[in-house]
C-alpha positions in Angstrom: 14.8 221.2 -16.5 17.3 218.5 -17.8 19.7 216.8 -15.4 23.5 217.9 -16.2 25.1 215.0 -17.5 28.7 214.3 -15.8 31.9 213.6 -17.6 33.3 210.2 -17.2 37.0 210.0 -15.3 38.4 206.7 -14.8 41.9 206.6 -13.4 43.8 203.3 -13.0 47.3 202.6 -11.8 49.5 200.3 -14.5 52.4 198.2 -14.4 54.6 199.7 -17.4 56.3 202.6 -17.6 54.7 206.2 -19.3 56.0 205.9 -22.3 54.9 202.7 -23.4 51.4 203.0 -22.2 51.5 206.2 -24.3 52.4 204.8 -27.3 50.4 202.2 -27.0 47.5 204.5 -27.4 49.1 205.8 -31.2 49.9 202.1 -32.4 47.1 200.8 -34.6 48.6 196.9 -33.7 48.0 197.8 -30.2 45.3 199.3 -30.0 43.6 196.0 -31.5 44.9 193.8 -28.9 43.1 196.4 -25.8 40.7 198.8 -27.1 37.3 196.9 -27.2 34.6 198.0 -24.5 33.2 194.6 -23.3 34.3 190.8 -23.2 33.9 189.2 -25.8 34.1 191.9 -28.2 37.4 193.0 -30.9 38.8 195.1 -33.0 38.4 194.8 -36.8 40.3 197.5 -37.9 42.2 200.3 -36.3 43.8 203.0 -38.3 46.2 206.2 -37.0 47.8 209.1 -38.4 49.5 210.1 -34.7 50.3 213.7 -35.2 48.4 216.7 -34.0 45.4 217.1 -36.8 46.1 213.3 -37.7 42.8 211.3 -38.1 42.4 208.3 -36.3 39.6 205.3 -37.1 38.8 201.8 -34.5 35.7 199.5 -36.1 35.3 197.5 -32.7 32.8 194.4 -33.4 30.4 194.0 -30.0 28.1 190.9 -30.8 28.4 190.3 -34.4 27.6 194.2 -34.9 30.8 196.3 -36.2 30.9 199.8 -34.1 33.1 202.5 -35.7 34.7 205.2 -33.8 36.8 208.0 -35.5 38.3 211.3 -34.4 41.3 213.5 -34.9 44.1 214.3 -32.3 43.9 217.6 -30.9 47.2 217.2 -28.9 49.7 215.0 -28.7 52.4 215.9 -25.7 54.8 212.9 -25.6 54.8 210.7 -22.5 52.3 213.1 -20.6 49.1 213.8 -22.8 46.6 212.9 -25.8 43.7 214.8 -26.6 41.2 213.7 -29.2 37.7 214.0 -30.6 35.7 211.0 -30.3 32.9 210.4 -32.8 30.5 207.3 -32.9 27.3 206.3 -32.8 26.5 206.3 -29.3 29.3 209.5 -28.2 27.4 211.5 -30.5 29.4 214.7 -32.4 30.8 216.8 -29.5 32.6 214.9 -27.3 36.0 214.9 -26.5 38.7 212.4 -24.9 41.8 213.3 -23.2 44.7 210.4 -21.8 46.8 211.8 -19.0 50.0 210.0 -17.9 52.2 210.7 -15.1 54.7 208.3 -13.7 54.8 206.5 -10.0 57.4 206.1 -7.5 57.8 202.6 -8.6 58.1 203.5 -12.3 54.4 203.0 -13.3 52.1 204.8 -14.9 49.1 206.4 -13.4 46.5 207.4 -16.3 43.5 209.2 -15.9 41.2 209.1 -18.5 38.7 211.8 -18.8 35.5 211.9 -21.6 33.5 215.2 -22.1 30.7 216.0 -23.8 28.7 213.1 -24.0 25.4 213.8 -25.5 23.1 211.7 -22.3 23.4 210.2 -18.9 22.6 206.7 -21.0 26.0 207.4 -23.2 27.5 208.7 -20.1 27.2 205.5 -18.0 27.6 203.0 -21.5 31.3 205.0 -22.1 32.0 204.8 -18.2 32.0 201.1 -18.6 33.4 200.8 -21.7 36.2 202.8 -21.3 36.9 200.8 -17.8 37.1 197.3 -19.9 38.9 198.9 -22.1 41.6 200.1 -19.5 41.8 196.7 -17.8 42.4 194.8 -21.0 45.1 197.6 -21.6 46.6 197.0 -17.8 46.9 193.4 -19.1 48.1 194.0 -22.3 51.4 192.3 -22.5 53.9 193.9 -25.0 53.6 197.0 -22.7 55.2 195.0 -19.3 58.0 196.5 -18.3 
């Protein structure tokens, strides 16, 4: 009997308004500043066609290797929700990411990231760690500061 693979769900409060946090996810220049899954990694390339049906590609540099992630935007609901497919060598071909943005009482953003459809427990654990690092980098990204 195979073990069920859990979804990755990460919540983070970010000290910036939802509009700025939301827009950072659709801006290639912003993605280059926070979309790296480990310390010492970077982004060599980020392209986005930020519309439903549009494609994105992000090439992360990790330990001297390039790791490409790509996908298609499935839903873009301004300032509250972004959903996209996530295809990479570690995620397989059937995973999806949903980002939920809500405003807190102090005008900051409560961000929830859900990643579903990962192929293995190992992939799930790796993505949980990678997304946690990405959200930490996003939370200190100066361009979204209030």
